[in-house]
N, C-alpha and C positions, 0 to 999 in steps of 0.2 A: 138359517135369518134365512128367508124364501119372499117373497114378493109373496101379495094376500092372495093375487088369483092361482099364485101354485100353490100355495097350501090348504082349495078350498080344493086340490085334486090329489093331492098327496095322502098313500096309503098306506103308507111305510119308505125302513129305507136303512140308514147304519152307515158305518163306517168301515172299512179291507182294509185289516194291517197283515197277511196274511204278506206280505216281502217284505215288510218292519222287524226290525231287530227286537227279543218282546222284555225290552228296559236295563237294569241293569247287571245282574243275573241270564235275561230268558226266558224268564218267568215272570211277565206281566202279565199280559196276555197270548195268544194262541197266536203264533205262526205255524210257518213251512220247518218240515222235517230238519230238511236243509240246509237252513240256515244257523249251524249252531254258534254265529259267533259276529258282534257286528259286521267287522269286515266283510263277513258275504250280505249281506243285507241288501239287498234292488234298493233303498229308498230309506228314505227319513220319517218319511211325506204317507200320513196314510191317506186312503179311495176316501171318501164321501160321500154313499151317494143314496139315488132316491127313488122311488117304481112312483110314476105316475099313474096317474086312475085317466087316458087320454082317452 
């Protein structure tokens, strides 16, 4: 969800999950190769980002 004014200048975005464990077997989505188990994950929260045309 975004303020309408920000939505007008949004050009892209996504979810950055590289430091999050990839689900039960680690295969739900791509992550850093160094993370081989849930205990090694940097967080259990991914980052949401947006590209704005400022």
